[in-house]
C-alpha positions as CSV (number, residue, x, y, z in Angstrom):
1,M,25.8,5.5,-25.6
2,P,23.5,5.5,-22.6
3,D,24.6,4.0,-19.3
4,P,22.8,0.6,-18.9
5,R,21.9,1.5,-15.3
6,D,20.0,4.5,-16.7
7,V,18.1,2.3,-19.2
8,S,16.9,-0.1,-16.5
9,V,15.6,2.8,-14.4
10,H,13.9,4.3,-17.4
11,K,12.1,0.9,-18.0
12,L,11.1,0.8,-14.3
13,I,9.6,4.3,-14.4
14,F,7.8,3.5,-17.7
15,K,6.2,0.4,-16.2
16,I,5.0,2.2,-13.1
17,V,3.7,5.2,-15.1
18,A,1.9,3.0,-17.6
19,E,0.0,1.3,-14.8
20,L,-1.0,4.7,-13.2
21,V,-2.5,6.2,-16.4
22,D,-5.6,5.3,-18.5
23,Q,-3.8,5.9,-21.8
24,P,-0.4,4.4,-21.5
25,E,0.1,4.6,-25.3
26,F,0.7,8.4,-24.8
27,V,3.4,8.0,-22.2
28,V,6.8,9.3,-23.3
29,I,9.8,9.5,-21.0
30,K,12.7,11.7,-22.1
31,T,16.1,11.1,-20.5
32,Q,18.7,13.8,-20.0
33,V,22.0,12.3,-18.9
34,T,23.9,14.2,-16.3
35,E,27.5,13.7,-15.0
36,D,26.4,11.5,-12.1
37,G,23.0,10.2,-13.2
38,A,20.0,11.3,-15.2
39,T,16.8,13.3,-15.2
40,F,13.7,11.6,-16.5
41,T,10.9,13.9,-17.8
42,V,7.6,12.1,-18.0
43,H,5.1,13.2,-20.6
44,A,1.5,11.7,-20.5
45,H,-1.8,12.5,-22.1
46,P,-3.2,15.7,-20.5
47,D,-6.2,13.8,-19.1
48,D,-3.8,11.5,-17.2
49,T,-1.4,14.1,-15.8
50,G,-3.6,14.5,-12.7
51,K,-3.5,10.7,-12.1
52,L,0.2,10.7,-12.5
53,I,0.7,13.5,-10.0
54,G,-1.9,12.1,-7.6
55,K,-3.7,13.8,-4.7
56,Q,-1.4,16.4,-3.1
57,G,1.4,15.0,-5.3
58,R,1.6,11.7,-3.6
59,N,2.0,9.5,-6.8
60,A,4.7,11.8,-8.1
61,Q,6.5,11.8,-4.7
62,S,6.3,8.0,-4.5
63,L,7.8,7.7,-8.0
64,R,10.6,10.0,-7.0
65,I,11.3,7.9,-3.8
66,I,11.4,4.7,-5.8
67,T,13.7,6.2,-8.4
68,S,16.0,7.7,-5.8
69,G,16.3,4.4,-4.0
70,A,17.2,2.7,-7.3
71,G,19.8,5.4,-7.9
72,R,21.4,4.8,-4.5
73,K,21.7,1.1,-5.2
74,L,23.2,1.9,-8.6
75,S,25.5,4.7,-7.3
76,R,23.7,7.2,-9.6
77,R,21.6,10.3,-9.0
78,Y,18.2,10.3,-10.6
79,E,15.5,12.9,-10.8
80,V,11.9,12.6,-12.1
81,A,10.0,15.6,-13.6
82,I,6.4,15.4,-14.7
83,Q,5.4,17.5,-17.6
84,D,2.9,20.3,-16.6
85,E,3.3,19.4,-12.9
86,I,4.2,23.0,-12.0
87,L,1.1,24.3,-13.8
88,Q,-1.1,21.7,-12.1
89,L,0.2,22.4,-8.6
90,G,0.5,26.2,-9.0
91,G,-2.9,26.8,-10.5
């Protein structure tokens, strides 16, 4: 059974991501629970991946800062990964 704290952070991430993209119906967030928190992997439509990452990764970094702050308040460690981010930034 997932930790209720993780569920609330999952919902927060989903709301933020849905507002950033043009096609929120394609947004899927997979949660991998760890010992002291969770890793959230965000999948979006390929056309929206750039919007999700933002110029020079600013949107992605902001999402990580918000999630990290929520984690500190909940005494949990959270990480956010964006699908294809490594390909976008590396290429």
